[in-house]
N, C-alpha and C positions, 0 to 999 in steps of 0.2 A: 392431527392425531387426537385432539381433544374430542372430536365428534366420534371417532372410532372407539375411544375409551367409553364414551357415553352409552354405546350399545354393546359393551362387554368385549370389545375387540382389543387386540394388541398386535405387535409385529408377528407374534407366533401364529395367530389364526386369521391374518388379514392378507389378502392378495391385492397388489396394486397393478392397475392396468390403465388403458386409455381407449378412447373411442376414436378409431382411425378416421382421417389420416392426419389432419392438420394439427392435432394436439400432441403428436408424438414427441416433438422436440421439447416442449414444456414438461412432458411426462418424465423424460430422462433427467431433466433438471430437478424435478420434485423428488425422484427416487434417490438421486445423488445426495440431496440435502438430508433425506431421511437416513440414509446410510451413515452419513457423517454424524448426525445426531445420535444414532444408535451406537456407533463406535465410541463416542465420548461417554455415553452412559455405561457401556461395557468396561471402559478403562477405569471409570470411577468405581464400579462394582468390584473390579479386581483389586483396586488400591484400598478400598474401605471395607470390603466384605459385606456391604449393604446392597440390597436389591440384586442379589446374584442371579435371580431368575432370568435376567436379560442376557446372560452369557450364552444361552443356547438359542437365542432368537436371531432371526435374520429378516431382512427386507425382501419379501418375495415379489418379484415382478414377473408377470405373465402377459403374453399377448392373448388375452381372453377372446377378443373380438377381431374378426377380419372383415374386410369390406371389398366388394366387387368394384374395382377401380373404374369399370365401364359405366357405372351408374352414378350420375352426378346428382347430389341431393341439396346443394346449397341454393342455387337459383332455380326454383321450381314452384309452380302454382300451388296454392294452399290445398286444393282438393286432393292432390295425389302425392304430396310430399311425404306424409307419414307412411302411406302404403308403399311408396317407393323405398323409403328408408327401411321398412320392415323386411323387404326382400333384398336389400343391398347388403345387409349385415348377417353374419352367422357367427356362432360361438365355437370355441374349441373345448370339447367336453374333457373333463379330467383336470383342467387347469385350476378349478375352484372346487373344493370339497363341500359337500352339503353342510350347511350350518355355519360356514365361514363368512367373514365380512369381505365384501368386494368394494374396493375404492376405484372408481373409474374417472379419469381426468378427461374433460371435454374442453375444447378451446373457448367456448362461450355457451351461455344458455340464453337464447333470445326469446323465442316463442314458448318453448317447452313442450310443444305439441308432439314433435317427433320423439322426444324422450318418453313422454307418457304413453303414446300410442304404439311405439315401435321398439325403441332401444331398451327401455327398462323391461318390457315384456320379453325381449330376447335374452337379456342378462338373467332374468328370473328363471329361465330354463335350467341354469346351473344350480338352482336352489340355495342361494346364500341366505344367511339370516338377515343381513342388512346390505343395502346398496347405498354407498355414499358417492354422490356425483359432485365432483370438484370442478369448478369453472376457473380456467386460468385468466379469464377476463372478469372485471367487476360486474356488478349489476348493471345491465343495459336498461336505462330508464327513459331515454329520450331518443327521438328519431334522428336519423342522419340525412340532412338535406343535400349533402355534397357528393356522396358516393353512390354505390349501387344498392345499398341496403334500403329496406322499406321505410316509408314515412308514415306508417299507420300505427299510431300510438297504442291502439287497443290490442295489437298483436303481442305486445311485450308482456311476458309473464310477470316481470317485476311490477309493471303498472297494474296488472290484474290483482297482484298481491296487495299493493298499497291501497287500491280502491276497496278491496274486500275487508282489509283491516279498518279503514275509515268507517265503512258502513257497519261493521260489527261493533264499533265503539260509538255509534250514533253521531258521526260527524259528517252527515250528508250536507249540512249547511256549508262546510268548508269547501266541498266539491263545487257547490253552486257559486260560492264567492269567487273561486278561481275562474269559473266559467265567465262570470260577469266581468272580471278583470281582463281576461283574455279578449273578451268581446269589445269592451270599451277602450282598451289600450293595445289594440292589435299591432300597431306599428312601432311601439317603443322597444327599447333593448332590454326591458325587464322581463325575465322569464318567470311568470307566475306559476307555471306548472311545477316548479321546484317545491311549492308548498304541499303538494300531494305526498311527497316522501319525507318531509322534514320531521314529522312526529314519531318516526320509528327508528329503532336500532337496526343495524344490518342483520343481526341474528333474528329479529322478529320478521323481517322480510324474507330471509332464507327459509325459516320454518314454514311461512305461509306459501312460499313457492313450492317447497317440498310437498305440502298438503295438496296443492293444485295439481302437481304432476304425478302424484301417486296413483297408479292405475287401479281400477276397480278389481277386486279379487286378487290383488297382489299380496302374497304372504310376507315378502321381504319388506322390512321397514326402510323407507327411502328418506335419505337426508341430502341436503344441498349445502355446499360450502362455496362461496364466491371469493375470489381475490378481492382485496380492499383497494380502494383508490390510492390511499397513502402508500401501501406496499408497492403498487404499480409505479407510482412516482419515484419511490425509493430505488426500485430496480432500474427505472429509466429516467434519470435526472433531467435529461433534455427531452422532455416528452412533448408531443404534439397530438392533437386529435383525440382528446379525452372527453369531448362534449357528449358522447353517447352516455357516459357515466355521470358526469357532473352537471350537464345542462348549461355549461358555460360556452356558448357559441362564439366563434371568433368574428362573426359578422352579424349585422342586424338581421339579414335575411334568414339566418339559421334560427334565431329566436322567434321571428315571425312565423316560420314554418311550424315550430314546436307548438306555439300557442294556437295556430290554425288547426293543427292535428287534434288538440284537446277540444277545441270548439266543435269540430266535426263529430268527435266522439260523443260529446254531450248532446248534440242534435240528432243522434241516431244515424249518423252518416260516416261511421268510423271506417268503412271500406273505401272511402274516397281518398286518393293520395293527395299530398300537399305540395308536390313539386310545381314549378312554374311561377313561383313567387320570387321576385327579385327586389333587392334593396338598393339597387343601383339605378340612377337615372330615372327620368320620367316624372310626370306630374300626377298629383292626386286630385281627383274631381269628386264633388259631391252632387248627387242627383236627389232632389226632394220629391217624394211621391211613392205610390205603391201599386200603380196600375200597369196595364200593358204598354201605355205610352212611355212610362218611366223605364220599363225594361228595355224598350226599343232605344230610348235615349242612351241608357247606360251601355247597351251593346254597341251602338254606333260610336260612342266616345271611346270605349275600350278598344275599338279596332285601330285607333291611332297609335303609331309606334312611339308617340311623344307622351303617352299616358301610362303611368305605372299601375294605378289602381283606381277603380271607380267605386265609391261608397254610395249606397242607396238607402235613404231614410224615409220610411221604415223598410221599404222593399217588399218583395214577395218571393215566390219559389224560383224566380229567375236569377240564379247565382251561377257563377263559374269561378275559375281560379283568379280572374282579374276583377270580378265584380263581387263585392261583399255587402250583404245586407246588414244594416244596423238598426234592428227593430226597437232597440231601447232609446234611440234618438228620435224624438217627435219633431213636428214642424214648428215648434215654438221658436221665436226669434232668439232668445237667449241661449237655448240649447244648441241651435244650429251654429251660431257664432262661436260658442265655446268649442264645439267639436272641430270647426274649421281651423281654429288656431292650434288646437292640439295635433291635428293631422296635417298641418301645413297645406291646406287646400288651396289650389291655384285657380279653381273655377267652381262656382256653384250654379247648377242648372235647375230651375224650379219648374216642375211639370204642371201641377194643377193650378187652377185660378184662385182658389180660396186663400192660400198663404200669400199670394201676390197682392190680392185685394186688402189683406190685413197688414201689408207693409213689410213683409219678410225681406224683399230686395232692398228696401231703404236701409234696414239695419245692417245687412251684410255689406252694402256699399259703404256705409259710414265706418265700418270696421276695416275698410281698406281691402276688401276681398272682392275680386271680379265676380259679377253675377250676371247670368243670362236670364233676364226677366225684368219687366218694368217696375217702376215704383208704384206705390198705392195710388198716387194721383193719376199716373198714366194708365193704370189698370182699370180705371173707372170706365174706360170704353167698353168693358165687359161687365163690370160689377154693377153698372147702372145703365140699362137700356134706354131709359128716358133721357139720361144725360147724353148718351151716345147719339140718340136721334137728334137732340137739340144741337149737338156738336156738328153733325152732318149738315143740318140746315144752316148753321152759321157759316160753314165753309163751302157751301155749294156743292156738296158731295151727293151725287144722285142716290136716292133711296125711296122707299115707298111712302106715300102719304100716311100721316099718323096723327093720333091724339093721345096725350098722356092723361090718365084718369087716376085720381087719388082716392076715390070712393067707388063702391060698386055701382051706385046710381050714375055717377059720371061716366063710368065704363059702359053702361047700357046705352046712355045717350050717344057716346062715341061710336058704338056699333051702328046705331041708326044713321049716323052721319057718314061713316066710312064704308059700310057694307055695300057691296055691289052684287050683281047677279052671280058673280063667280064665288062670292063668299067673303070672309074676313079672317084676319089673323089676330089672336090675342096672346100677349106675351107678358110673363112676369118680368118686372124691371130688374130685380136682383138676380143673384146667382141661383141656379136651379139644376145644376149638374146636367145641363143639356135637355132637360125634360119639361121646362116651363113654357112651352109653346104649344098652342092648340090652333089648328086650322078648322074653321067652321064653314059649312056649306050654305048657311042661311043666317039671317039676323037672329032668329030664335035660338039656333045653336050657338051663335056668337055671344048672346047674353048669358046663356048657360055657362059658356066658357069663362066669361068674366067672373061669374060667381065662384066657379071652381078654382080659378087662379087666385082670387082673393082669399078663399078659404084655405088653400094649400100654402101660399107663399106671402100673403099679405100684399099691400100696395107699395108703390104705385103700379099700375098696369098700363102697358102700351097696346093700344088698338090700332092696327095698321091695315093698309090696303093689301089685298091678296094679289101678288104679282104672278103673272103667267110666264112660263119659259123653262129653262133648264138651269139647275143649280150647279155652281162650281165654286170651289174653295181656292183662294190664293193665299200663299204664305210669303210675307215680306219679312226678311231678316234685316234688322236695322240697328244702328248705334245712336239713333236720334236725329241724324242729319242725312246720311246717305243710306241707301238700301239696295238689296238684291232680292230677286223673286225666285222662289223655288218652283219646280214643276207643279201644275195645278192638280187638284184632287176632287173627287166627288164622294161624299159619304152617303150612307143609307140609314136613316134614323128610325124608320118604323120597324116593328118587331117581325112582321110577317112578309112573305113574298108579295109582289105586286104593290108594294108600298101601302100595306094595310096594317091595321092594329095600332096600338098606342105607341107614343114616342119612347125611344130609349136613348142611352148615351151614345149609341151608334152600333149597328150590327155588321158593318163592313164598309170598305172604301176601296177605291182604286185610284192610281196615280199614273198619268201619262202626259207628256207635253202635247200630244195630239188633241187633248180636250179643248185647247184654244188655238186659234190661228195666230200667226205672228202679229197681224194687225190688231186682232182682238186683245192680245196681251199688251201691246203698246198703248192701246186706248185705255185699258184698265190701269196701267201704270201712270199714265198722264192724268186721267180724270179722277182716279180714286186713291191709288196708293200714295203718290207724291203729296196731294193735298191733305191726306190724313196725317202723314208723318210731319209735314210742315206745320199743319194746324195745331197739332199737339205741342210742338216746340214753341210756337208763337204764344200759346196759352200757358207757358211755363210748366208743361208736363212732358218733357222730352221722353220719347219711348225708346227703350233699349230691349232687344229680344226679338220674339216672333210676333208680329201682328198678323193675326189670322182674319181674313176678310171673307165672309160668306156672301156670295153674289148670286143674283138671278139674271140670266142672260135673256132679257125681255126683247120684244120686237123694237123697243125704243132704246136699246143699248143696255149695258150692264148697270144694275142697281144694287146697292148694299142691303143685304138682309140683316147682317149683324157683324159686330167685331168680337173677336176673342183675343185675350191678351197673352195667349200661349199657344203651343202646338195643340192640334186636335187629337182626339182619341176616338176612332182608331186610324185616322189619317196618317198619324206619325208612324205607325207600324208599317204602313204601305210606303211611305215616303223615304224614310231613312235607308232601308236596304237598297233602294234604287240609287240613292246618292253614293253609297258605299260601292255598288257595282260599277259606278262610273268614276271610282277612285277619288271621291271627294273626302277630305279629312274633316270629319264633323267637329272634332275638338278645335281645330284651327278656325273653322267656320263660326262656331259659337263664341269662341274667345274674341274674334275680330269684332263682334257686336258689342263687346264691353270696352273696347279701346276707342281712342279718339281718331283712329286712322280712317281714311276714306275707303269705303267698300268699292273697289275698282270695277271698271268696265270689263276687264279680263275675266274676273270671277263671275260677273253677271253673264257673260257670253258662255262660259262653261256650264253654268246652271241651266240656262235656257237651251243649251244644245245637248242636254242629257238624253241618252238613248234608252229605249226599252220601256217596259211598263211593269206595274206592280199591283197586285190585288191582295186585299186582306179580308178574311172572313172571320167573324167573331163567333165563338162557341159559348152559348149562355146556359145558365142553370135553368132547370124546369121551373116555370112560373114567372121568370123574369120577363118584363120589368115590374111585375107584382111581387108577391111573397114567394120566397124560394127557400129550400133547405140547403144546408152546407155539410161538408165532411165526407163527400163521396169520392171514392178512389178514381183517379184519372189514369186511363190505360192508353197505350198506343202512341205516345209522343215520340219515342225513338223511331218507330216505323214511319211516322209522318215526316220526320226530319231526314229520312233517307230519300225522299222524293227530290229529284234535282231542283235546286233553286228555292227550296222551302226553308223558312225560318219560323219557329214557334215562339211566341211571346206569352209570358205568363201575366195574368191580371188578377182575377179573383181566385188565386191558388196559393196554398201555403203548405209547409211541412207540418204533419201532425206529430203527436208525441212519439210515434214509432219511426219518424224520419221518412214517412211516405207522403207524397204530394197528393193533396185532396182539395176539393172545391171549397172556396171560402167567400165567394162573392157572386154577383149576378152575371157579369161578363167574366168568363173564366179564362179563356185563351183567345189569342189572335193568331190566326194562321196566315202567313204572308208568303206569296210566291212571286217570283219575277219571271219575265219572259220577253220575247221580242215584241209581242203584241199583247193587248189586254186579254184576248181570247186565250193565248198560250198561257199567260199567267193565271187566269181563272181556272183553266183545266188542271193545272198543277196544284193550285190551292185546294180545289175540291177533292182531288185525289188524296192529298194529305189529310184533309178534314175527315174523310171517311175512314181513316185509319184510327181515329181517336174516339174513345167511348168513355162516358161516365153517366151515372144515373140521371135521367131527365134531360140530357143534353139536347138542345135544339139550336138551329141556325137557319139563316135564310139560304136558299139555293139559287138565288137569282142575282147575287152581287156581281156587278160589272157586266151583267148580261145585256144591259141597254147602255152601251158606252158612248153612243152618239148624243150630242146635245139636243138634237131635235126630237128625240124619243122620250124625253123626261119632262114632266110638267110639275105638278104639285110635289112638295117634298115632306109635308107634315100632314097629320090627320087629326080629326076630332077624337079625343080619348074616349074609349068605350069601357064601361065597367064590366067586370067579369070576363075580360078577354085575356086571360093569363096563358092560354094554350093556343097553338096554331089552329087556324080554320082548316076545314077539309080541303083536299086538293080539288082544284077546279078543272085540271087537265086530265087527259086520259092516261092509261098505263104507259110507262116508258120502258125502254130497253134496260135502263138501270134498275127500275123496279122489278124487272124480270130476272135480275141477277147478273147482268152483263155490264161492266163498267168500261165504256169505250175510252173515257178520259184517262183511266188508269192504264189502259193499254197503250195509249199514246205517250204517257209519261214513261212507261217501261221502255218503249222504243227509243225515247230520248236517252235513256241510260244504256241501251244496247249500242248505239252508234259508235262511241269511241272504242268499245270493245271489238266490234267488227272491223273497224279500220285497222287495228293492229295486225290482222291476219292476212292482209292483202298480199297477193303474189301476182306476177306478170300473167297476162292473158285473161284475167277475170274482170267482168264489168257488171254494172247495175248498182242500184242503191237500195237501202232499206225503204220499203214502201212501194217499190216497183212490182209489177205483176210477175216478173221473172228475172233470173240472173243469167249472165252470159259467160261463155267460156270459149276463148279463141285458142284452139289447139295449136295453131301455128306459133303462138307465143309461149307455149307451155313447156318447151324443151325440144331437143333435136330427136325426133322419132321418124324413122323411114316409113314404117307402116304402123301407125298408132292404133291400138285397140283399147277401148274403154272397158273398165272393170268396175262393177258397182257392188255395193254392200249396204245392208241395213240391219239395225239392231236396236236394242234398248238397254236399260240398266237393271230392270227387274225390281225386286223388292228391296234392293239396297236403298232405294228411295225412302222406304219406311224408316230406316235408320236415320237418314238425313233429316226427315221431317220430325222425328222424335226429339232430336237434339238441336234442331234449328240451324243446322250447318249445311249449306247448299252450294258452296263455292267450289267443290271438287267433283260433284257427280257429273258435271259436264265433261270433265276430262275422261271419266269412265265411258261416257257415251261415244266420244270420238274414238277412244281406244278400241272399244268393241267393234266398231265399224272399220276403222283404218287398219287394225291388225288383221282383219279378215281379208282385205283386198291386197295387202302387201305380201301375204304368203303366196300370191300369184305373181309376185314381182312387179306389181303395179304401184306407181307413185301416186298417192292421193292428191287430187287437184282441188276439189271443192267439197264442201260439207253443207248439208241442209238439216235443220232440226225441226221437230214438232214438240211443242210444249203445251200440254193440256192441264188445266187447273180448275178446281171448283170455284174459287174466288181469287181473282188476281191480286197478289201482293207484290207491289213494285220491287221492293227490296229483295224478296225471294227470287223473283224472275231475273233481276239483274245479276244476282249471285250465280244462278244457274247458267246464264249465258256467259258470264265471265269465265266459268269453268270450261264451257264449250270453246270459247276463244282461246283459252290457255292450251286446251288439247289440240286445237287446230295448229297453233304455233309449234307445238311439239311434233305434230305429224307433218308440218310443212304444207298445209292446205289452207285454202281460203274459206272462211265462214261466209258463204255466198248469200244466205237468206234463211228464212224459217217461218214458222207459223206459231203464233201464240193464241191459244184458244181458251176462252173462259167458258166452262161447261157446267153451269149450276144444275144441281140435281144428279149429276153423273157420279160424283165422288161423295162418299159418306161423310167425310170431313172436309170442310171448305178449304183447309190449308193443304190437302193432299194434291199431288200432281203426278203426271207421268210424262216421260220424255222418250222420244224416238229419234233416231238419226239415220241419215242417208249420205253415203260417200260415193264419189266417182273418182276413179284413178285411171291412169293410162300406162300402158306397157307396149313394148315391141311385139308385133305379131309372132315373130320368130322365137320369142322367149317362152319356153314351156315350164311352168312351175305349178305343181310338182312335176319333175321329169321322171315319171314312173318307169319308163323304158330303160333308163340308165341305172336304176337302183339295182343292187345285187347283194348277195350274201357277203357279210363282212363290212358293209358300210357303217359308218360311225353315227351315232345319235348324240347330239349336243343339246343340253338343256340350258335355256336362258332363264335365270331365276326370276320369279314373280316378286311383286312388291307387297303381296298379301293375299287376301281372299279374291281380289279383283272384283268381278261383278256377277259371279255365279254361285249358287248354293246358299243364298241369303235366307231363303225360307227355312232351311235347316239350321243355319247359324242362329237365327232369331228364336227358333224353337228351343235350341239348346240353352240359350241365355235365359229364356223364360223358365224352363224346368230347373235351371240352376239358381233361380231367384235373383238374377242379376238385372239391374237396370242399365240402360245405355249410358247413364251418367256416372255409374260406379267405376272405380279403377279397373282396368282390364286385368283379369286374373293372371294372364301370361305376360303382361307388361304394365306394371303399376305406375310407370312414368306418365301414363296417359289414361284417358277414360276408354271404356269398352267401345262406345259409339265412335269416338274420334279415331280410334285404332282401326275399326272395321271400315271406316270411310277412306282409308288410305287409297288413293286413286289407282286405277288399273295402269300398269306400265304400258307405254307405247313403244313398240319395237320397230317403227317404220324406218328410221334412219339407219338402224343397225342392219336390217334385212336388205335395204337398198344398197348399202355399202358392200355387202357380200355379193349381191347381184352384179355390181360393177366389176368385181374381180374377174368375171367372165370364165371361160374355159370349163363351164359346168361345175365350178367348185361347190356351188350350192345346188343340191339335187331336189330339195323339198323343205318345206316348213309347215308346221302345224300349230295353229293358235289354240291354246288349251283353254277352252271355255266350258259351257255346260256339257256335262258328260265326262269331264276330266280327261285323264290320260287314256282311259280305255276307249272312249268314243271319238276322240279327236285325232290321235296319231294315225289310226287306220285311214283317215280321209286323204292322207298323202301317199299311202302305200299301194303297191300292186298286189294282186291276189296271192302271189306265190311267196311273199315275204312276210316275216313276223318280226315285230319289234320286241327285243328282250331288254328290259330295264332293270338296273340294279339299284335297289333302294338305299344301299349304303354309300352311294356316290355323292349324295348331298344330304344336308341336315333338314329334316322336316321342320318347317317353321313352327314357332311356339303356338300360334293361333290354331293350327291344325292339330297339334298335340292336345290342346285344350278341347277342341271339338271331339277328338277321338275319345278322350278320357271321360268328359262329361256326358257325351252322347252315346257312349259305349259302342262306338262305330268300329266295325271290322275294317281291315285294311282295304278290302275290295270296295266297300261302300265309300270309304274316304276317297279313293282314287277315281271312283265313278262319279263323284259329286264335285270335288274340288280340284284345283290345279296342283295341290300338295307341294307348292313351292316352285313349280316349273311353269312359267307363263308361255313359253314358246319352245318347240322342239325342232331342231334342224337336222337334216340328213346330209352328210358329206362323205365323199370317198375317203377311205382310210389314209391314202397318200396325201390328202389335202388337209388332214386334221390339224397338223401343226400350223399351217399357213392360216387357216380359218381362226384357230384359237388366238394366234398372234394379232390378227385384225380385231377380234373381239376385245382382247385386252387393251388395244389401242383406243377403242371406243368406250373404255371404262365399263364394259358390259360384264356382268357377273355370269360366267358360263362354266359349265362342267360337262365332261363326257359322262353320259348317264347310261349308255348301252350301245347295242349294235343291231343290225338286221341279220336275221338268219333265214335260211330256206324253210318253207312251210309246206311239206309235201301233202299233208292231209288237209283238205279244204275246210274241215270242221274245226281245226285247231283255232284257238283264239288268236286274234291279230296282235294282241299285246299281252306280254307276260311280265309281271313285276316280281323279281326275285328278292326275297328277304324283307318284304314289306311288313309282315306280321311281327318279325323279330325287331326290325329297326324302328318301327313306328309305334308299336303297342306293348313291347315286352316290359319296359320299366313301369308303365302305367298299370299293367296287370299285377306287378309286384307291390303296388301301393305307393310308388314313388312319384312325386310330382316333379317331372323334369321340365315343366314349362317355365319355371321361374329362374332357376339357376342350375343348369344341367351338371355343372362341375362341383356343386356343393351338396353333398349327401350326408352331412354329419348328423342330420336329424332323422335318419331313415326310419328308426323304430321309436322315435320320441312322440308320444301321444299328443304333446302340446305343440309339435312342430307344424309349420305351414303345410308340409307334405300330408300329414295325417288329416288335416282339415279338408283337403280336396280329393281324397281317395274316392274312386268310383265305387 
């Protein structure tokens, strides 16, 4: 009451009410308390003669607001919650007089959006001077990770209020401090988010909340009063579950979720939910690095059920609920070890070579933490090519002839000694990010290469023989004693197609066991892998981790080109998904390399027996490997990931200040796809690649195109200045260049197959890809004299709506319905369905969604999706995402069955209407025009059903009546005389198609309720009833004709089928041939009367309290 008094209120001029329905019980408790308080004051006034004005006061309680119980507003998507609430509530006029104070109790105030945008505006129609919203729950400040409520911190109005207060007082630094604490100490049980609220009183927060939820142009002053936590605890001494208000979570997981929610908000990703985090079981793993390789490592490790969380230092844009980037943790030894102890890390996996060469693994091992990666001494196999070449020579490991030069002059002499007619290779001895190698075609170029390498990387330089053959990469996982070999790979280093242009870190790779024969692999293991691991151990440099061996398969056997002390990039992105698809636990695999256990033959056999292939294509920034720009928006990743078997790995990509993923490096993304063969995988990969765009993107289009060993020779090229952009195409125009993507089509077919399989019925044969499908009528049912019935149709401009909102998974149902409903009116059982899908540019995700709808429709209709045609037609459609679909159905019936049976129809026969599900698939050109002139977008709440958007509502699929009609046919004895599918032309043009000339259908409009969508069309389009019934189904999707004596039997069957059916009219004799075949009685009155009066009956037909209120919703939508 203190707040009421602040605005000049008292019991005399205040009305107490509640916002239905859940706060009603608390409301009665509040009113009871006020009455007891007032009674005590009145007793004192009578006893003392002081404050006698209270004697004529009373606590006025009124049910000011009522709610339509059919509309649920609690669990509802954000976009339509307020609109739904606005139409779910209405007020009782006269319960509050103008200028009085209105106190309204709500069960809780969480977001405040519905209060601001709907409820307060509704209450203001009563014209109170002040509105005091009382929450029976305290301030909800923290997300609930345990129940059904949201975990999006930014949604809470209390949080918005606290942040606004902090910023208004210049305390942005505190917000950033909390962010850093949540980031650095994400797994502890300390809830740093509490600091956001600590500097304010409850009254300060309440006033700021009131300010936030005060609607614009609202004349009533809004105040907010929350229950206090102390009062709540006093009322419920044995309280549980108050973490929403206090932030004191009962489990570690709850605190982690809360801190994660704040972190996401700070990073501009407040819409992401924080569920999926668990504090129970599993290990924590740290991956060091920031490239595509590290994203692939983190993803593969996170796939293990033994892993709780994977931290990546510093990481990139490749995060999800189990993978957390820690950009503040760099690769310095002390920082890494400290973080590992803090987070109880059970395994460290080091991705790049630089920290390994600098001794990171040594320090981590000394701290007693398992690490996948070699010591600095063992990493010298990559850190110093000159040392590695000497090591190979010492241990008899086959490699190219070489000379190590420490000065440019020595290097030029070495070129003269080593160079052959094939050329010579010049390598920087130290680390050069995969770019310190030049292949020269002559001695002159070789000497220039020596000078370039010395100028870029210093000495020493290795000059070696240029080997001929095919390159292959072998990955040996080892604990320093035993080893296992993973499937071999081949990478593509040069920037352009046909292995041209300067070297890069790698533009793509593919992995398949078929790269090497079994004998070749055994030879490599015996002559190269084993001697390398044993030699390092003998020299006191035991190697633990991944020993990457680059080989050339020469005519004289395999020879080592180089060692790497870690996984390759992008080979890792191709390799690890293949391991996962073969059910290899990568966490176990990596951890086994840190232990002293023998890596057994069973594991080795599993790895060497891995099936399938994998291809990775790298998308690079414009100018790479030279200078390039950053900060470009990346589009299409979600579409790419919809291609079956595709995984997108982030590399040079980060979140910008707005939480949007942008380019930040040379190699931006790695697109990996799996398949049974290399060709299959490559087709899928490139299908996904073409879905992704960003400014300047370029990639090779020939990755894995030469997957046989014999077809590859050199792998490196002489670096060319000024070659930052791809060369002109040397080949002719392709079908792809003309706009037709065959590979995308094949990927789409892969997505169709499981959908089509679901629709199979007996008697159907053939497979996707065959020239035709087969139907064996003998297996399709017991028919004495089968007759085939066919039908064909489309969906019309309903597809425009689907394309506008990007929802394509139901239009296929419409397609089947339009065809199947047409043949079933003849009593024919649909057997099989064919579709034609034409599109400007094939989008695999879109195509699969459309075919999914077709398959769903076929299941409803009981027919097989036997086949179809997917046509990519560049230039036909104005918008490349537009498409059209057509369908063709074949059904079967007995020759003796005549439907419609016009000869048996007579005066007095009954017409039964089967209700439609909505607009179905006709009249959409008119519907879209009405929406356009009404200023509505398809993404706006539907004006007749604010629980959903206009577009989603209009896409409600056409109802399929097949099973209902066939069941009536099976009744026999002529119980069903005819059926009319109400499509284009509405009742007026479709009912006559089943009638004889001498009969007329008389329809009574008052027998069913015109659906709200058609009322809206009539009101906004100013449509007469005749126009409405000539264009739309007006709520009746199928009309049946039955004899009067069979009406009850038929209606009983329909009820048993859960079919919504009503008797809508009857047949009468039509003596004058010019009389209309269909007459609708009462349509103008039933369908348009209230609209003409200015009443919006679309929203709540039973609520008319705002009939003449200029501020009511009805007034806003008058025609």
